[in-house]
PLY file of the C-alpha trace (Angstrom):
ply
format ascii 1.0
element vertex 387
property float x
property float y
property float z
element edge 386
property int vertex1
property int vertex2
end_header
6.91 45.94 200.02
10.10 43.97 199.41
13.50 45.45 198.68
14.36 45.29 194.96
17.72 45.48 193.21
18.99 45.88 189.67
21.16 42.81 189.10
21.82 42.97 185.35
22.10 45.62 182.64
22.50 45.63 178.88
22.52 48.17 176.07
23.25 48.43 172.39
25.39 51.24 171.12
23.12 54.17 170.34
23.17 55.68 166.84
22.03 54.32 163.49
21.21 50.61 163.41
20.35 48.20 160.63
18.71 45.86 163.15
14.97 45.84 163.82
13.55 47.02 167.13
13.11 43.40 168.19
16.66 42.47 167.18
18.12 45.46 169.01
16.18 44.61 172.14
17.31 41.00 171.92
20.93 42.19 172.00
20.36 44.42 175.03
18.11 41.91 176.77
20.52 39.00 176.42
23.37 41.20 177.67
21.28 42.00 180.76
20.45 38.32 181.32
24.11 37.33 181.07
25.15 40.19 183.33
22.65 38.97 185.94
23.96 35.38 185.75
20.51 34.00 184.98
18.81 32.21 182.09
15.85 33.45 180.03
13.61 30.89 181.74
14.18 32.72 185.06
12.55 35.95 183.86
8.90 36.12 184.84
7.71 39.25 182.99
8.79 41.89 180.48
8.00 45.61 180.80
8.97 47.33 177.55
9.13 50.96 176.46
8.41 51.70 172.79
6.81 54.79 171.31
6.81 54.77 167.52
7.22 51.15 166.44
4.03 51.40 164.39
5.48 54.26 162.30
9.02 52.88 162.24
8.34 49.26 161.33
4.54 48.86 161.17
4.83 47.04 164.51
2.46 48.05 167.28
2.25 44.97 169.52
5.99 44.64 169.98
6.40 43.50 173.61
5.45 39.82 173.15
7.70 39.61 170.09
10.65 40.95 172.08
9.92 38.46 174.86
9.78 35.53 172.46
12.98 36.60 170.70
15.02 36.10 173.87
13.25 32.96 175.05
10.85 34.37 177.64
8.18 31.70 177.28
4.55 32.81 177.67
5.32 35.49 180.27
3.34 38.70 180.69
4.82 41.18 178.19
3.52 44.75 178.22
4.42 47.78 176.11
4.58 51.16 177.84
4.16 54.52 176.13
4.66 57.77 178.02
6.55 59.51 175.20
10.24 59.91 176.03
9.81 58.53 179.56
8.35 55.20 178.35
11.21 52.96 179.51
11.40 54.67 182.89
7.67 54.10 183.37
8.24 50.46 182.41
11.06 50.26 184.96
8.86 51.75 187.69
6.08 49.23 187.11
8.60 46.38 186.93
10.03 47.48 190.27
6.53 47.69 191.76
5.69 44.15 190.61
8.76 42.70 192.34
8.34 44.85 195.44
4.71 43.74 195.75
5.60 40.06 195.40
3.91 39.50 192.03
7.21 38.25 190.61
10.78 37.61 191.75
12.78 38.36 188.60
11.59 40.68 185.82
13.05 42.55 182.89
12.49 46.22 182.05
13.78 47.99 178.99
12.98 49.71 175.75
13.74 49.83 172.05
13.37 52.40 169.27
14.48 52.81 165.66
13.74 56.46 165.02
16.32 57.02 162.28
14.51 54.61 159.96
11.73 57.19 159.56
13.92 60.00 158.22
13.82 63.56 159.53
10.41 64.73 158.17
8.43 61.75 159.49
10.43 61.59 162.71
9.75 65.28 163.33
6.03 64.78 162.67
5.73 61.73 164.89
7.81 63.18 167.72
5.49 66.19 167.68
2.62 63.81 168.45
3.94 63.97 172.01
2.52 67.48 172.20
-1.15 68.41 172.63
-3.10 67.79 169.44
-5.66 70.64 169.34
-3.73 73.80 170.17
-0.06 72.80 169.86
0.35 70.38 166.95
-2.17 72.23 164.78
-0.23 75.48 165.15
3.02 73.82 164.08
4.60 73.58 167.52
7.44 71.06 167.70
9.67 70.14 170.63
12.43 72.56 169.61
9.70 75.21 169.75
8.55 74.14 173.23
12.05 74.33 174.65
12.90 77.52 172.76
9.95 79.09 174.58
11.31 77.70 177.84
14.69 79.28 177.07
13.22 82.71 176.32
11.01 82.56 179.41
13.98 81.52 181.56
16.16 84.36 180.28
13.44 86.93 180.91
12.49 85.58 184.33
16.06 85.53 185.63
17.42 88.62 183.85
19.82 86.88 181.49
20.58 88.31 178.07
19.95 85.95 175.16
23.65 86.08 174.27
24.56 85.06 177.81
22.01 82.25 177.73
23.38 81.00 174.39
26.83 80.82 175.95
25.49 78.84 178.92
23.60 76.45 176.66
26.78 75.91 174.67
28.65 75.12 177.90
26.12 72.36 178.65
26.66 70.93 175.16
30.47 71.03 175.51
30.28 69.24 178.88
27.98 66.50 177.62
29.97 65.91 174.45
33.10 65.64 176.61
31.41 62.92 178.65
29.94 61.18 175.61
33.33 61.04 173.91
34.41 58.65 176.69
31.29 56.45 176.40
31.55 53.55 173.94
27.73 53.28 173.86
27.22 56.93 172.83
25.78 58.07 169.51
27.98 61.18 169.21
31.45 60.29 170.49
33.15 63.58 169.78
34.18 66.63 171.73
33.20 70.12 170.57
34.59 73.56 171.31
32.63 76.33 172.98
32.97 78.45 169.84
31.56 75.66 167.65
28.67 75.10 170.06
27.80 78.81 170.15
27.95 79.35 166.38
26.15 76.23 165.13
23.19 76.58 162.73
20.03 77.87 164.40
17.10 75.45 164.91
14.62 77.41 167.04
15.96 80.66 168.48
17.92 80.55 170.80
18.44 76.78 170.37
20.95 75.80 167.69
22.12 72.45 166.39
24.29 71.73 169.43
21.46 72.67 171.79
19.39 69.72 170.52
19.76 65.97 171.05
19.86 63.69 168.00
17.31 61.16 166.83
18.82 57.77 167.69
18.28 54.04 167.31
18.98 51.79 170.26
17.79 49.48 173.00
18.48 49.04 176.70
17.43 46.46 179.28
17.85 45.63 182.93
16.98 42.80 185.31
15.29 43.50 188.66
15.14 40.93 191.44
13.83 40.60 194.96
16.29 40.99 197.83
16.84 37.34 198.62
17.46 36.43 194.99
19.58 39.52 194.27
22.00 38.62 197.04
22.46 35.17 195.54
23.05 36.49 192.03
25.58 39.27 192.59
27.97 40.81 195.08
27.05 44.28 193.79
23.25 44.62 193.82
22.11 48.16 193.07
19.05 48.85 195.18
15.97 50.79 194.08
15.69 53.37 196.87
12.76 55.37 195.53
10.63 56.10 192.49
8.22 58.86 191.55
5.98 59.82 188.66
4.11 63.04 188.04
1.90 64.43 185.32
0.60 67.78 184.18
-1.54 69.29 181.46
0.03 70.28 178.13
2.52 73.14 178.03
0.01 75.68 176.72
-1.97 75.27 179.96
1.04 75.71 182.21
1.62 79.10 183.80
5.40 78.88 183.93
7.25 76.68 181.43
10.56 77.29 183.22
9.33 74.91 185.95
8.21 71.39 185.05
5.55 70.75 187.68
5.35 67.05 186.79
9.07 66.77 187.64
8.62 68.48 190.98
5.79 66.07 191.85
7.82 63.03 190.76
10.92 64.11 192.67
8.95 64.69 195.87
7.69 61.10 195.68
11.12 59.66 194.94
12.93 61.61 197.67
10.23 60.78 200.21
10.31 57.05 199.49
14.10 56.97 199.56
14.27 59.15 202.71
16.86 61.27 200.94
17.39 64.90 199.95
18.99 66.43 196.84
22.24 66.94 198.75
22.54 63.15 199.14
22.75 62.48 195.38
26.22 61.75 193.99
25.49 61.50 190.26
22.47 62.15 188.03
21.30 61.22 184.55
18.57 63.68 183.60
16.54 64.57 180.54
18.62 66.98 178.43
16.67 66.66 175.19
17.67 70.31 174.80
20.41 72.06 176.73
17.96 74.44 178.43
16.10 71.33 179.69
19.20 70.28 181.64
19.46 73.63 183.40
15.76 73.63 184.29
15.90 70.01 185.49
18.80 70.64 187.87
16.56 73.21 189.56
13.41 71.07 189.53
15.29 68.20 191.16
16.56 70.49 193.92
20.26 70.52 193.06
20.15 74.31 192.65
17.72 77.02 193.65
15.29 78.13 190.97
17.04 80.64 188.75
20.52 79.43 189.72
20.96 76.27 187.68
22.87 78.26 185.08
25.41 79.21 187.74
26.10 75.53 188.34
26.98 75.16 184.66
29.17 78.27 184.63
31.01 77.26 187.80
31.58 73.65 186.74
29.45 72.13 189.49
27.74 69.74 187.04
30.99 68.49 185.48
32.49 65.07 186.18
34.56 66.45 189.05
31.90 68.91 190.23
29.59 68.89 193.23
26.78 67.10 191.36
27.95 65.47 188.09
25.15 65.57 185.53
24.84 63.27 182.50
28.11 61.41 182.83
27.05 59.20 179.91
26.88 62.22 177.62
23.16 62.53 178.23
20.57 62.55 175.49
22.64 65.30 173.90
25.65 63.09 173.17
24.77 59.52 174.16
21.61 59.84 172.08
17.85 59.59 172.46
16.12 56.39 171.23
12.96 57.57 172.93
11.44 54.22 173.94
14.77 53.06 175.39
16.13 56.26 176.91
15.00 55.80 180.52
16.55 52.37 180.99
19.60 53.68 179.14
19.88 56.16 182.01
19.50 53.27 184.47
22.35 51.52 182.62
24.66 54.49 183.22
23.76 54.97 186.88
24.19 51.27 187.65
27.56 51.37 185.87
28.57 54.37 187.97
27.45 52.82 191.26
29.31 49.63 190.42
32.43 51.72 189.81
32.72 50.56 186.21
32.47 53.78 184.18
36.18 54.04 183.39
37.42 57.55 182.55
34.02 59.08 183.26
33.69 57.41 186.68
32.50 59.64 189.54
34.71 58.89 192.52
32.87 57.35 195.45
29.43 57.41 193.81
26.93 55.62 196.04
23.56 57.20 195.22
22.36 58.00 191.70
19.31 59.74 190.28
17.42 59.10 187.02
15.05 61.70 185.58
13.10 61.24 182.33
10.60 63.70 180.88
7.86 62.76 178.42
5.95 64.97 176.01
5.29 68.69 176.28
6.37 68.85 179.96
3.42 66.55 180.69
4.94 63.52 182.44
8.14 62.82 184.37
9.40 59.59 185.93
12.20 59.61 188.54
14.20 56.76 190.06
16.78 56.79 192.86
19.31 53.95 192.99
21.87 53.26 195.68
24.79 50.95 196.15
0 1
1 2
2 3
3 4
4 5
5 6
6 7
7 8
8 9
9 10
10 11
11 12
12 13
13 14
14 15
15 16
16 17
17 18
18 19
19 20
20 21
21 22
22 23
23 24
24 25
25 26
26 27
27 28
28 29
29 30
30 31
31 32
32 33
33 34
34 35
35 36
36 37
37 38
38 39
39 40
40 41
41 42
42 43
43 44
44 45
45 46
46 47
47 48
48 49
49 50
50 51
51 52
52 53
53 54
54 55
55 56
56 57
57 58
58 59
59 60
60 61
61 62
62 63
63 64
64 65
65 66
66 67
67 68
68 69
69 70
70 71
71 72
72 73
73 74
74 75
75 76
76 77
77 78
78 79
79 80
80 81
81 82
82 83
83 84
84 85
85 86
86 87
87 88
88 89
89 90
90 91
91 92
92 93
93 94
94 95
95 96
96 97
97 98
98 99
99 100
100 101
101 102
102 103
103 104
104 105
105 106
106 107
107 108
108 109
109 110
110 111
111 112
112 113
113 114
114 115
115 116
116 117
117 118
118 119
119 120
120 121
121 122
122 123
123 124
124 125
125 126
126 127
127 128
128 129
129 130
130 131
131 132
132 133
133 134
134 135
135 136
136 137
137 138
138 139
139 140
140 141
141 142
142 143
143 144
144 145
145 146
146 147
147 148
148 149
149 150
150 151
151 152
152 153
153 154
154 155
155 156
156 157
157 158
158 159
159 160
160 161
161 162
162 163
163 164
164 165
165 166
166 167
167 168
168 169
169 170
170 171
171 172
172 173
173 174
174 175
175 176
176 177
177 178
178 179
179 180
180 181
181 182
182 183
183 184
184 185
185 186
186 187
187 188
188 189
189 190
190 191
191 192
192 193
193 194
194 195
195 196
196 197
197 198
198 199
199 200
200 201
201 202
202 203
203 204
204 205
205 206
206 207
207 208
208 209
209 210
210 211
211 212
212 213
213 214
214 215
215 216
216 217
217 218
218 219
219 220
220 221
221 222
222 223
223 224
224 225
225 226
226 227
227 228
228 229
229 230
230 231
231 232
232 233
233 234
234 235
235 236
236 237
237 238
238 239
239 240
240 241
241 242
242 243
243 244
244 245
245 246
246 247
247 248
248 249
249 250
250 251
251 252
252 253
253 254
254 255
255 256
256 257
257 258
258 259
259 260
260 261
261 262
262 263
263 264
264 265
265 266
266 267
267 268
268 269
269 270
270 271
271 272
272 273
273 274
274 275
275 276
276 277
277 278
278 279
279 280
280 281
281 282
282 283
283 284
284 285
285 286
286 287
287 288
288 289
289 290
290 291
291 292
292 293
293 294
294 295
295 296
296 297
297 298
298 299
299 300
300 301
301 302
302 303
303 304
304 305
305 306
306 307
307 308
308 309
309 310
310 311
311 312
312 313
313 314
314 315
315 316
316 317
317 318
318 319
319 320
320 321
321 322
322 323
323 324
324 325
325 326
326 327
327 328
328 329
329 330
330 331
331 332
332 333
333 334
334 335
335 336
336 337
337 338
338 339
339 340
340 341
341 342
342 343
343 344
344 345
345 346
346 347
347 348
348 349
349 350
350 351
351 352
352 353
353 354
354 355
355 356
356 357
357 358
358 359
359 360
360 361
361 362
362 363
363 364
364 365
365 366
366 367
367 368
368 369
369 370
370 371
371 372
372 373
373 374
374 375
375 376
376 377
377 378
378 379
379 380
380 381
381 382
382 383
383 384
384 385
385 386
């Protein structure tokens, strides 16, 4: 297996867009091509995340259209769908293709236009990421899944619901603070702890500021083999490890406070990279809901199980903390265009490792972690990048 580096990145601003999925991806893809100092003719394959293009724009077979839009002539173009982790799965397969010698330069990315559907249809289609027989048919939505996680977490670790609500609000305040400094973020505004605690309830104990927004957006990156990467850039960001795990639907899981798919994925990634959680300098993880961030920091090994909330309370996950989490603002503030989210996380980690994140830069960041969850705790893809 060859060494592989990320040599180019691109992203639209997340939020509401009047562009189509293909047009948004063309913007992100061309930015990545220019950042990599290559031409479209140099790209040998496209690996694209997209989840709901058929509902959004009546477009199911979107990958070849995205490839053609940016001048990738007759290359393999494949759409990936693993719910919210679709782009990260696309990235992992793109990395594998270059590492295995099937190609020298490839593009990975994703695009999504969720806001076009409106809230009722978006809610219905997002819920399709849950199990169809016993979850969807009983009305379970993702706020419901993570509300159950929150209640189970509070009971398991002897936290009152009021205390948990305060902790969840602290996560939201932190991520909005980071997102306010990110020009690509959907929600570029800070919030107070009081506002975050007293927002309208969505699914007890999760309120409006506990939940990420629906977003439009696209992200892309260029991966290249070692010899080519060194010719293209003085700052290649190396893929140190990847992992992917799966699990049955949430109703079959014995303990929804622990995402077993994440633990499997992280074991793979750490093993391949020959690293431990203590080696990670910065992490973009899947905070679709604020309780998901706390649980993920434990599943990735940054805190002991049952102690992730202490990291929030003590500021360890802040920009100047021991392990800065979601410096981009995370899904909570940067936004969540589901088919693009994973490579959006890659965009932030590469920016951090290059030292280009401006006021949200983590000093001395050399190793970054990406964690993306898909569906009802059913699939997780992890990536470790290093400078």
